[in-house]
PDB file with SEQRES, HELIX, SHEET and CRYST1 records, atoms N, CA, C and O in Angstrom:
SEQRES   1 A   76  UNK UNK UNK UNK UNK UNK UNK UNK UNK UNK UNK UNK UNK          
SEQRES   2 A   76  UNK UNK UNK UNK UNK UNK UNK UNK UNK UNK UNK UNK UNK          
SEQRES   3 A   76  UNK UNK UNK UNK UNK UNK UNK UNK UNK UNK UNK UNK UNK          
SEQRES   4 A   76  UNK UNK UNK UNK UNK UNK UNK UNK UNK UNK UNK UNK UNK          
SEQRES   5 A   76  UNK UNK UNK UNK UNK UNK UNK UNK UNK UNK UNK UNK UNK          
SEQRES   6 A   76  UNK UNK UNK UNK UNK UNK UNK UNK UNK UNK UNK                  
HELIX    1 AA1 UNK A   15  UNK A   24  1                                  10    
HELIX    2 AA2 UNK A   27  UNK A   30  5                                   4    
HELIX    3 AA3 UNK A   41  UNK A   48  1                                   8    
SHEET    1 AA1 2 UNK A  10  UNK A  12  0                                        
SHEET    2 AA1 2 UNK A  38  UNK A  40 -1                                        
CRYST1    1.000    1.000    1.000  90.00  90.00  90.00 P 1           1          
ATOM      1  N   UNK A   1      39.896 203.684 182.745  1.00  0.00           N  
ATOM      2  CA  UNK A   1      40.334 202.314 182.581  1.00  0.00           C  
ATOM      3  C   UNK A   1      41.853 202.258 182.626  1.00  0.00           C  
ATOM      4  O   UNK A   1      42.537 203.217 182.268  1.00  0.00           O  
ATOM      5  N   UNK A   2      42.353 201.148 183.059  1.00  0.00           N  
ATOM      6  CA  UNK A   2      43.795 200.921 183.125  1.00  0.00           C  
ATOM      7  C   UNK A   2      44.516 202.008 183.907  1.00  0.00           C  
ATOM      8  O   UNK A   2      45.470 202.610 183.413  1.00  0.00           O  
ATOM      9  N   UNK A   3      44.072 202.251 185.092  1.00  0.00           N  
ATOM     10  CA  UNK A   3      44.653 203.278 185.961  1.00  0.00           C  
ATOM     11  C   UNK A   3      46.045 202.853 186.413  1.00  0.00           C  
ATOM     12  O   UNK A   3      46.264 201.705 186.799  1.00  0.00           O  
ATOM     13  N   UNK A   4      46.975 203.794 186.357  1.00  0.00           N  
ATOM     14  CA  UNK A   4      48.323 203.495 186.840  1.00  0.00           C  
ATOM     15  C   UNK A   4      48.683 204.350 188.058  1.00  0.00           C  
ATOM     16  O   UNK A   4      49.858 204.517 188.384  1.00  0.00           O  
ATOM     17  N   UNK A   5      47.660 204.889 188.723  1.00  0.00           N  
ATOM     18  CA  UNK A   5      47.871 205.664 189.940  1.00  0.00           C  
ATOM     19  C   UNK A   5      48.386 204.748 191.042  1.00  0.00           C  
ATOM     20  O   UNK A   5      47.837 203.671 191.272  1.00  0.00           O  
ATOM     21  N   UNK A   6      49.424 205.174 191.708  1.00  0.00           N  
ATOM     22  CA  UNK A   6      49.998 204.362 192.782  1.00  0.00           C  
ATOM     23  C   UNK A   6      49.339 204.769 194.098  1.00  0.00           C  
ATOM     24  O   UNK A   6      49.714 205.768 194.713  1.00  0.00           O  
ATOM     25  N   UNK A   7      48.370 203.995 194.510  1.00  0.00           N  
ATOM     26  CA  UNK A   7      47.650 204.274 195.753  1.00  0.00           C  
ATOM     27  C   UNK A   7      47.178 202.972 196.368  1.00  0.00           C  
ATOM     28  O   UNK A   7      47.034 201.961 195.680  1.00  0.00           O  
ATOM     29  N   UNK A   8      46.944 203.005 197.643  1.00  0.00           N  
ATOM     30  CA  UNK A   8      46.393 201.848 198.330  1.00  0.00           C  
ATOM     31  C   UNK A   8      44.924 202.056 198.666  1.00  0.00           C  
ATOM     32  O   UNK A   8      44.288 201.199 199.279  1.00  0.00           O  
ATOM     33  N   UNK A   9      44.392 203.210 198.254  1.00  0.00           N  
ATOM     34  CA  UNK A   9      43.001 203.540 198.573  1.00  0.00           C  
ATOM     35  C   UNK A   9      42.125 203.304 197.351  1.00  0.00           C  
ATOM     36  O   UNK A   9      42.422 203.775 196.253  1.00  0.00           O  
ATOM     37  N   UNK A  10      41.044 202.568 197.562  1.00  0.00           N  
ATOM     38  CA  UNK A  10      40.123 202.259 196.477  1.00  0.00           C  
ATOM     39  C   UNK A  10      38.699 202.488 196.935  1.00  0.00           C  
ATOM     40  O   UNK A  10      38.395 202.392 198.125  1.00  0.00           O  
ATOM     41  N   UNK A  11      37.825 202.792 195.984  1.00  0.00           N  
ATOM     42  CA  UNK A  11      36.412 203.035 196.265  1.00  0.00           C  
ATOM     43  C   UNK A  11      35.595 202.226 195.270  1.00  0.00           C  
ATOM     44  O   UNK A  11      36.042 201.931 194.161  1.00  0.00           O  
ATOM     45  N   UNK A  12      34.392 201.877 195.694  1.00  0.00           N  
ATOM     46  CA  UNK A  12      33.493 201.143 194.813  1.00  0.00           C  
ATOM     47  C   UNK A  12      32.512 202.121 194.179  1.00  0.00           C  
ATOM     48  O   UNK A  12      32.008 203.025 194.846  1.00  0.00           O  
ATOM     49  N   UNK A  13      32.243 201.938 192.889  1.00  0.00           N  
ATOM     50  CA  UNK A  13      31.264 202.755 192.177  1.00  0.00           C  
ATOM     51  C   UNK A  13      29.888 202.195 192.529  1.00  0.00           C  
ATOM     52  O   UNK A  13      29.445 201.194 191.966  1.00  0.00           O  
ATOM     53  N   UNK A  14      29.228 202.859 193.467  1.00  0.00           N  
ATOM     54  CA  UNK A  14      27.957 202.382 194.016  1.00  0.00           C  
ATOM     55  C   UNK A  14      26.769 202.988 193.276  1.00  0.00           C  
ATOM     56  O   UNK A  14      26.936 203.801 192.366  1.00  0.00           O  
ATOM     57  N   UNK A  15      25.573 202.580 193.680  1.00  0.00           N  
ATOM     58  CA  UNK A  15      24.350 203.146 193.119  1.00  0.00           C  
ATOM     59  C   UNK A  15      24.310 204.655 193.371  1.00  0.00           C  
ATOM     60  O   UNK A  15      23.947 205.426 192.483  1.00  0.00           O  
ATOM     61  N   UNK A  16      24.681 205.070 194.575  1.00  0.00           N  
ATOM     62  CA  UNK A  16      24.696 206.497 194.898  1.00  0.00           C  
ATOM     63  C   UNK A  16      25.703 207.242 194.022  1.00  0.00           C  
ATOM     64  O   UNK A  16      25.406 208.331 193.531  1.00  0.00           O  
ATOM     65  N   UNK A  17      26.874 206.674 193.824  1.00  0.00           N  
ATOM     66  CA  UNK A  17      27.877 207.294 192.953  1.00  0.00           C  
ATOM     67  C   UNK A  17      27.340 207.396 191.529  1.00  0.00           C  
ATOM     68  O   UNK A  17      27.577 208.388 190.841  1.00  0.00           O  
ATOM     69  N   UNK A  18      26.620 206.374 191.092  1.00  0.00           N  
ATOM     70  CA  UNK A  18      26.021 206.371 189.754  1.00  0.00           C  
ATOM     71  C   UNK A  18      24.974 207.473 189.625  1.00  0.00           C  
ATOM     72  O   UNK A  18      24.823 208.052 188.549  1.00  0.00           O  
ATOM     73  N   UNK A  19      24.258 207.771 190.688  1.00  0.00           N  
ATOM     74  CA  UNK A  19      23.255 208.843 190.671  1.00  0.00           C  
ATOM     75  C   UNK A  19      23.910 210.223 190.736  1.00  0.00           C  
ATOM     76  O   UNK A  19      23.429 211.169 190.111  1.00  0.00           O  
ATOM     77  N   UNK A  20      25.001 210.341 191.486  1.00  0.00           N  
ATOM     78  CA  UNK A  20      25.668 211.633 191.663  1.00  0.00           C  
ATOM     79  C   UNK A  20      26.430 212.081 190.412  1.00  0.00           C  
ATOM     80  O   UNK A  20      26.378 213.256 190.047  1.00  0.00           O  
ATOM     81  N   UNK A  21      27.128 211.167 189.759  1.00  0.00           N  
ATOM     82  CA  UNK A  21      28.031 211.556 188.675  1.00  0.00           C  
ATOM     83  C   UNK A  21      27.337 212.257 187.503  1.00  0.00           C  
ATOM     84  O   UNK A  21      27.918 213.201 186.968  1.00  0.00           O  
ATOM     85  N   UNK A  22      26.137 211.863 187.067  1.00  0.00           N  
ATOM     86  CA  UNK A  22      25.486 212.647 186.004  1.00  0.00           C  
ATOM     87  C   UNK A  22      25.121 214.058 186.471  1.00  0.00           C  
ATOM     88  O   UNK A  22      25.190 215.011 185.695  1.00  0.00           O  
ATOM     89  N   UNK A  23      24.738 214.185 187.726  1.00  0.00           N  
ATOM     90  CA  UNK A  23      24.396 215.507 188.266  1.00  0.00           C  
ATOM     91  C   UNK A  23      25.622 216.413 188.306  1.00  0.00           C  
ATOM     92  O   UNK A  23      25.502 217.631 188.175  1.00  0.00           O  
ATOM     93  N   UNK A  24      26.795 215.824 188.486  1.00  0.00           N  
ATOM     94  CA  UNK A  24      28.041 216.596 188.540  1.00  0.00           C  
ATOM     95  C   UNK A  24      28.610 216.842 187.141  1.00  0.00           C  
ATOM     96  O   UNK A  24      29.569 217.598 186.983  1.00  0.00           O  
ATOM     97  N   UNK A  25      28.017 216.204 186.127  1.00  0.00           N  
ATOM     98  CA  UNK A  25      28.455 216.402 184.752  1.00  0.00           C  
ATOM     99  C   UNK A  25      29.659 215.584 184.346  1.00  0.00           C  
ATOM    100  O   UNK A  25      30.285 215.883 183.329  1.00  0.00           O  
ATOM    101  N   UNK A  26      30.002 214.565 185.103  1.00  0.00           N  
ATOM    102  CA  UNK A  26      31.202 213.783 184.799  1.00  0.00           C  
ATOM    103  C   UNK A  26      30.899 212.411 184.201  1.00  0.00           C  
ATOM    104  O   UNK A  26      31.775 211.811 183.577  1.00  0.00           O  
ATOM    105  N   UNK A  27      29.693 211.908 184.376  1.00  0.00           N  
ATOM    106  CA  UNK A  27      29.392 210.539 183.943  1.00  0.00           C  
ATOM    107  C   UNK A  27      29.519 210.368 182.428  1.00  0.00           C  
ATOM    108  O   UNK A  27      29.881 209.288 181.960  1.00  0.00           O  
ATOM    109  N   UNK A  28      29.229 211.408 181.665  1.00  0.00           N  
ATOM    110  CA  UNK A  28      29.304 211.307 180.204  1.00  0.00           C  
ATOM    111  C   UNK A  28      30.704 210.898 179.742  1.00  0.00           C  
ATOM    112  O   UNK A  28      30.848 210.225 178.722  1.00  0.00           O  
ATOM    113  N   UNK A  29      31.726 211.299 180.480  1.00  0.00           N  
ATOM    114  CA  UNK A  29      33.104 210.962 180.125  1.00  0.00           C  
ATOM    115  C   UNK A  29      33.496 209.557 180.583  1.00  0.00           C  
ATOM    116  O   UNK A  29      34.464 208.984 180.084  1.00  0.00           O  
ATOM    117  N   UNK A  30      32.741 209.005 181.534  1.00  0.00           N  
ATOM    118  CA  UNK A  30      33.063 207.693 182.118  1.00  0.00           C  
ATOM    119  C   UNK A  30      31.843 206.775 182.070  1.00  0.00           C  
ATOM    120  O   UNK A  30      31.596 206.017 183.008  1.00  0.00           O  
ATOM    121  N   UNK A  31      31.078 206.843 180.975  1.00  0.00           N  
ATOM    122  CA  UNK A  31      29.821 206.094 180.911  1.00  0.00           C  
ATOM    123  C   UNK A  31      30.005 204.582 180.818  1.00  0.00           C  
ATOM    124  O   UNK A  31      29.021 203.843 180.819  1.00  0.00           O  
ATOM    125  N   UNK A  32      31.227 204.120 180.739  1.00  0.00           N  
ATOM    126  CA  UNK A  32      31.501 202.684 180.733  1.00  0.00           C  
ATOM    127  C   UNK A  32      31.503 202.102 182.151  1.00  0.00           C  
ATOM    128  O   UNK A  32      31.508 200.882 182.317  1.00  0.00           O  
ATOM    129  N   UNK A  33      31.500 202.964 183.169  1.00  0.00           N  
ATOM    130  CA  UNK A  33      31.520 202.478 184.553  1.00  0.00           C  
ATOM    131  C   UNK A  33      30.219 201.775 184.901  1.00  0.00           C  
ATOM    132  O   UNK A  33      29.133 202.197 184.505  1.00  0.00           O  
ATOM    133  N   UNK A  34      30.359 200.704 185.645  1.00  0.00           N  
ATOM    134  CA  UNK A  34      29.195 199.942 186.078  1.00  0.00           C  
ATOM    135  C   UNK A  34      29.198 199.862 187.599  1.00  0.00           C  
ATOM    136  O   UNK A  34      30.254 199.850 188.231  1.00  0.00           O  
ATOM    137  N   UNK A  35      28.015 199.810 188.169  1.00  0.00           N  
ATOM    138  CA  UNK A  35      27.880 199.689 189.619  1.00  0.00           C  
ATOM    139  C   UNK A  35      28.624 198.441 190.079  1.00  0.00           C  
ATOM    140  O   UNK A  35      28.478 197.363 189.504  1.00  0.00           O  
ATOM    141  N   UNK A  36      29.419 198.611 191.117  1.00  0.00           N  
ATOM    142  CA  UNK A  36      30.201 197.504 191.656  1.00  0.00           C  
ATOM    143  C   UNK A  36      31.658 197.536 191.239  1.00  0.00           C  
ATOM    144  O   UNK A  36      32.479 196.835 191.830  1.00  0.00           O  
ATOM    145  N   UNK A  37      32.002 198.337 190.228  1.00  0.00           N  
ATOM    146  CA  UNK A  37      33.396 198.411 189.805  1.00  0.00           C  
ATOM    147  C   UNK A  37      34.225 199.151 190.843  1.00  0.00           C  
ATOM    148  O   UNK A  37      33.727 200.024 191.554  1.00  0.00           O  
ATOM    149  N   UNK A  38      35.497 198.785 190.916  1.00  0.00           N  
ATOM    150  CA  UNK A  38      36.415 199.404 191.863  1.00  0.00           C  
ATOM    151  C   UNK A  38      37.236 200.467 191.143  1.00  0.00           C  
ATOM    152  O   UNK A  38      37.735 200.249 190.040  1.00  0.00           O  
ATOM    153  N   UNK A  39      37.364 201.630 191.798  1.00  0.00           N  
ATOM    154  CA  UNK A  39      38.156 202.734 191.259  1.00  0.00           C  
ATOM    155  C   UNK A  39      39.197 203.137 192.288  1.00  0.00           C  
ATOM    156  O   UNK A  39      38.985 202.974 193.490  1.00  0.00           O  
ATOM    157  N   UNK A  40      40.317 203.662 191.821  1.00  0.00           N  
ATOM    158  CA  UNK A  40      41.256 204.229 192.778  1.00  0.00           C  
ATOM    159  C   UNK A  40      40.585 205.458 193.383  1.00  0.00           C  
ATOM    160  O   UNK A  40      39.701 206.055 192.769  1.00  0.00           O  
ATOM    161  N   UNK A  41      41.001 205.826 194.564  1.00  0.00           N  
ATOM    162  CA  UNK A  41      40.382 206.942 195.278  1.00  0.00           C  
ATOM    163  C   UNK A  41      40.429 208.236 194.459  1.00  0.00           C  
ATOM    164  O   UNK A  41      39.447 208.977 194.416  1.00  0.00           O  
ATOM    165  N   UNK A  42      41.562 208.509 193.813  1.00  0.00           N  
ATOM    166  CA  UNK A  42      41.707 209.741 193.034  1.00  0.00           C  
ATOM    167  C   UNK A  42      40.694 209.816 191.899  1.00  0.00           C  
ATOM    168  O   UNK A  42      40.055 210.851 191.706  1.00  0.00           O  
ATOM    169  N   UNK A  43      40.541 208.738 191.154  1.00  0.00           N  
ATOM    170  CA  UNK A  43      39.578 208.746 190.054  1.00  0.00           C  
ATOM    171  C   UNK A  43      38.144 208.808 190.571  1.00  0.00           C  
ATOM    172  O   UNK A  43      37.302 209.485 189.982  1.00  0.00           O  
ATOM    173  N   UNK A  44      37.864 208.114 191.656  1.00  0.00           N  
ATOM    174  CA  UNK A  44      36.522 208.173 192.244  1.00  0.00           C  
ATOM    175  C   UNK A  44      36.167 209.615 192.585  1.00  0.00           C  
ATOM    176  O   UNK A  44      35.070 210.077 192.268  1.00  0.00           O  
ATOM    177  N   UNK A  45      37.085 210.326 193.227  1.00  0.00           N  
ATOM    178  CA  UNK A  45      36.819 211.709 193.620  1.00  0.00           C  
ATOM    179  C   UNK A  45      36.636 212.609 192.401  1.00  0.00           C  
ATOM    180  O   UNK A  45      35.789 213.502 192.420  1.00  0.00           O  
ATOM    181  N   UNK A  46      37.406 212.392 191.356  1.00  0.00           N  
ATOM    182  CA  UNK A  46      37.257 213.197 190.133  1.00  0.00           C  
ATOM    183  C   UNK A  46      35.911 212.968 189.465  1.00  0.00           C  
ATOM    184  O   UNK A  46      35.341 213.892 188.885  1.00  0.00           O  
ATOM    185  N   UNK A  47      35.400 211.753 189.540  1.00  0.00           N  
ATOM    186  CA  UNK A  47      34.155 211.403 188.856  1.00  0.00           C  
ATOM    187  C   UNK A  47      32.934 211.712 189.705  1.00  0.00           C  
ATOM    188  O   UNK A  47      31.968 212.292 189.209  1.00  0.00           O  
ATOM    189  N   UNK A  48      32.963 211.336 190.967  1.00  0.00           N  
ATOM    190  CA  UNK A  48      31.771 211.409 191.819  1.00  0.00           C  
ATOM    191  C   UNK A  48      31.712 212.691 192.649  1.00  0.00           C  
ATOM    192  O   UNK A  48      30.623 213.203 192.909  1.00  0.00           O  
ATOM    193  N   UNK A  49      32.851 213.210 193.066  1.00  0.00           N  
ATOM    194  CA  UNK A  49      32.893 214.404 193.930  1.00  0.00           C  
ATOM    195  C   UNK A  49      33.836 215.471 193.359  1.00  0.00           C  
ATOM    196  O   UNK A  49      34.741 215.915 194.066  1.00  0.00           O  
ATOM    197  N   UNK A  50      33.652 215.895 192.105  1.00  0.00           N  
ATOM    198  CA  UNK A  50      34.605 216.845 191.519  1.00  0.00           C  
ATOM    199  C   UNK A  50      34.607 218.213 192.197  1.00  0.00           C  
ATOM    200  O   UNK A  50      35.581 218.957 192.080  1.00  0.00           O  
ATOM    201  N   UNK A  51      33.542 218.546 192.894  1.00  0.00           N  
ATOM    202  CA  UNK A  51      33.436 219.850 193.552  1.00  0.00           C  
ATOM    203  C   UNK A  51      33.619 219.747 195.061  1.00  0.00           C  
ATOM    204  O   UNK A  51      33.178 220.624 195.803  1.00  0.00           O  
ATOM    205  N   UNK A  52      34.250 218.710 195.502  1.00  0.00           N  
ATOM    206  CA  UNK A  52      34.366 218.406 196.926  1.00  0.00           C  
ATOM    207  C   UNK A  52      34.965 219.541 197.758  1.00  0.00           C  
ATOM    208  O   UNK A  52      34.472 219.826 198.850  1.00  0.00           O  
ATOM    209  N   UNK A  53      36.004 220.183 197.267  1.00  0.00           N  
ATOM    210  CA  UNK A  53      36.685 221.203 198.067  1.00  0.00           C  
ATOM    211  C   UNK A  53      36.436 222.623 197.566  1.00  0.00           C  
ATOM    212  O   UNK A  53      37.193 223.540 197.885  1.00  0.00           O  
ATOM    213  N   UNK A  54      35.378 222.801 196.785  1.00  0.00           N  
ATOM    214  CA  UNK A  54      35.033 224.144 196.320  1.00  0.00           C  
ATOM    215  C   UNK A  54      34.128 224.817 197.333  1.00  0.00           C  
ATOM    216  O   UNK A  54      33.307 224.166 197.980  1.00  0.00           O  
ATOM    217  N   UNK A  55      34.281 226.118 197.465  1.00  0.00           N  
ATOM    218  CA  UNK A  55      33.441 226.866 198.392  1.00  0.00           C  
ATOM    219  C   UNK A  55      32.048 227.034 197.799  1.00  0.00           C  
ATOM    220  O   UNK A  55      31.882 227.070 196.580  1.00  0.00           O  
ATOM    221  N   UNK A  56      31.059 227.135 198.665  1.00  0.00           N  
ATOM    222  CA  UNK A  56      29.686 227.347 198.234  1.00  0.00           C  
ATOM    223  C   UNK A  56      29.568 228.710 197.567  1.00  0.00           C  
ATOM    224  O   UNK A  56      30.253 229.659 197.948  1.00  0.00           O  
ATOM    225  N   UNK A  57      28.684 228.802 196.554  1.00  0.00           N  
ATOM    226  CA  UNK A  57      28.481 230.072 195.863  1.00  0.00           C  
ATOM    227  C   UNK A  57      27.820 231.092 196.781  1.00  0.00           C  
ATOM    228  O   UNK A  57      28.168 232.272 196.761  1.00  0.00           O  
ATOM    229  N   UNK A  58      26.876 230.638 197.576  1.00  0.00           N  
ATOM    230  CA  UNK A  58      26.169 231.525 198.489  1.00  0.00           C  
ATOM    231  C   UNK A  58      26.770 231.336 199.875  1.00  0.00           C  
ATOM    232  O   UNK A  58      26.671 230.251 200.448  1.00  0.00           O  
ATOM    233  N   UNK A  59      27.388 232.371 200.417  1.00  0.00           N  
ATOM    234  CA  UNK A  59      27.984 232.211 201.753  1.00  0.00           C  
ATOM    235  C   UNK A  59      26.919 231.966 202.814  1.00  0.00           C  
ATOM    236  O   UNK A  59      25.825 232.531 202.771  1.00  0.00           O  
ATOM    237  N   UNK A  60      27.261 231.133 203.739  1.00  0.00           N  
ATOM    238  CA  UNK A  60      26.352 230.825 204.845  1.00  0.00           C  
ATOM    239  C   UNK A  60      26.519 231.923 205.884  1.00  0.00           C  
ATOM    240  O   UNK A  60      27.625 232.179 206.360  1.00  0.00           O  
ATOM    241  N   UNK A  61      25.412 232.567 206.229  1.00  0.00           N  
ATOM    242  CA  UNK A  61      25.509 233.642 207.217  1.00  0.00           C  
ATOM    243  C   UNK A  61      25.459 233.042 208.619  1.00  0.00           C  
ATOM    244  O   UNK A  61      24.748 232.069 208.872  1.00  0.00           O  
ATOM    245  N   UNK A  62      26.206 233.626 209.496  1.00  0.00           N  
ATOM    246  CA  UNK A  62      26.253 233.171 210.880  1.00  0.00           C  
ATOM    247  C   UNK A  62      25.516 234.205 211.715  1.00  0.00           C  
ATOM    248  O   UNK A  62      25.860 235.387 211.722  1.00  0.00           O  
ATOM    249  N   UNK A  63      24.512 233.741 212.405  1.00  0.00           N  
ATOM    250  CA  UNK A  63      23.735 234.638 213.243  1.00  0.00           C  
ATOM    251  C   UNK A  63      24.262 234.558 214.668  1.00  0.00           C  
ATOM    252  O   UNK A  63      24.489 233.464 215.186  1.00  0.00           O  
ATOM    253  N   UNK A  64      24.456 235.696 215.300  1.00  0.00           N  
ATOM    254  CA  UNK A  64      24.957 235.737 216.668  1.00  0.00           C  
ATOM    255  C   UNK A  64      23.784 235.586 217.622  1.00  0.00           C  
ATOM    256  O   UNK A  64      22.781 236.291 217.512  1.00  0.00           O  
ATOM    257  N   UNK A  65      23.922 234.665 218.551  1.00  0.00           N  
ATOM    258  CA  UNK A  65      22.893 234.446 219.568  1.00  0.00           C  
ATOM    259  C   UNK A  65      23.148 235.432 220.699  1.00  0.00           C  
ATOM    260  O   UNK A  65      24.101 235.282 221.463  1.00  0.00           O  
ATOM    261  N   UNK A  66      22.288 236.441 220.800  1.00  0.00           N  
ATOM    262  CA  UNK A  66      22.489 237.504 221.785  1.00  0.00           C  
ATOM    263  C   UNK A  66      22.298 237.019 223.220  1.00  0.00           C  
ATOM    264  O   UNK A  66      22.807 237.643 224.151  1.00  0.00           O  
ATOM    265  N   UNK A  67      21.576 235.920 223.413  1.00  0.00           N  
ATOM    266  CA  UNK A  67      21.339 235.392 224.754  1.00  0.00           C  
ATOM    267  C   UNK A  67      22.476 234.498 225.235  1.00  0.00           C  
ATOM    268  O   UNK A  67      22.569 234.201 226.426  1.00  0.00           O  
ATOM    269  N   UNK A  68      23.325 234.074 224.333  1.00  0.00           N  
ATOM    270  CA  UNK A  68      24.419 233.175 224.689  1.00  0.00           C  
ATOM    271  C   UNK A  68      25.624 234.001 225.134  1.00  0.00           C  
ATOM    272  O   UNK A  68      26.022 234.938 224.443  1.00  0.00           O  
ATOM    273  N   UNK A  69      26.203 233.660 226.276  1.00  0.00           N  
ATOM    274  CA  UNK A  69      27.354 234.437 226.752  1.00  0.00           C  
ATOM    275  C   UNK A  69      28.562 234.263 225.838  1.00  0.00           C  
ATOM    276  O   UNK A  69      28.811 233.178 225.312  1.00  0.00           O  
ATOM    277  N   UNK A  70      29.299 235.339 225.661  1.00  0.00           N  
ATOM    278  CA  UNK A  70      30.539 235.300 224.896  1.00  0.00           C  
ATOM    279  C   UNK A  70      31.680 235.648 225.829  1.00  0.00           C  
ATOM    280  O   UNK A  70      31.460 235.940 227.005  1.00  0.00           O  
ATOM    281  N   UNK A  71      32.876 235.619 225.322  1.00  0.00           N  
ATOM    282  CA  UNK A  71      34.040 235.975 226.144  1.00  0.00           C  
ATOM    283  C   UNK A  71      33.955 237.413 226.637  1.00  0.00           C  
ATOM    284  O   UNK A  71      34.501 237.741 227.690  1.00  0.00           O  
ATOM    285  N   UNK A  72      33.273 238.271 225.884  1.00  0.00           N  
ATOM    286  CA  UNK A  72      33.204 239.688 226.241  1.00  0.00           C  
ATOM    287  C   UNK A  72      32.219 239.972 227.366  1.00  0.00           C  
ATOM    288  O   UNK A  72      32.399 240.928 228.119  1.00  0.00           O  
ATOM    289  N   UNK A  73      31.169 239.144 227.489  1.00  0.00           N  
ATOM    290  CA  UNK A  73      30.150 239.471 228.487  1.00  0.00           C  
ATOM    291  C   UNK A  73      29.975 238.406 229.571  1.00  0.00           C  
ATOM    292  O   UNK A  73      28.920 238.333 230.202  1.00  0.00           O  
ATOM    293  N   UNK A  74      30.984 237.597 229.788  1.00  0.00           N  
ATOM    294  CA  UNK A  74      30.931 236.600 230.858  1.00  0.00           C  
ATOM    295  C   UNK A  74      31.284 237.295 232.172  1.00  0.00           C  
ATOM    296  O   UNK A  74      32.279 238.015 232.262  1.00  0.00           O  
ATOM    297  N   UNK A  75      30.462 237.069 233.173  1.00  0.00           N  
ATOM    298  CA  UNK A  75      30.706 237.691 234.489  1.00  0.00           C  
ATOM    299  C   UNK A  75      31.987 237.125 235.086  1.00  0.00           C  
ATOM    300  O   UNK A  75      32.227 235.918 235.052  1.00  0.00           O  
ATOM    301  N   UNK A  76      32.792 238.008 235.626  1.00  0.00           N  
ATOM    302  CA  UNK A  76      34.059 237.551 236.210  1.00  0.00           C  
ATOM    303  C   UNK A  76      34.089 237.808 237.688  1.00  0.00           C  
ATOM    304  O   UNK A  76      35.076 237.490 238.350  1.00  0.00           O  
TER     305      UNK A  76                                                      
END                                                                             
């Protein structure tokens, strides 16, 4: 409440944001928020997407397609 962040970017606290924030563990600190309220972008990201730029715990493995030509085996 009473945000003094100087920004021109704002987000609306939507139904989806309301569903995401408890799963992220942040809604308990901001339980006064109601669907339809406007938040500055920074606060929205802290509440709804706190893990936005964190790497996944399980690395995604990349499988090499042996049938697809690469730079090493392209006929010249």
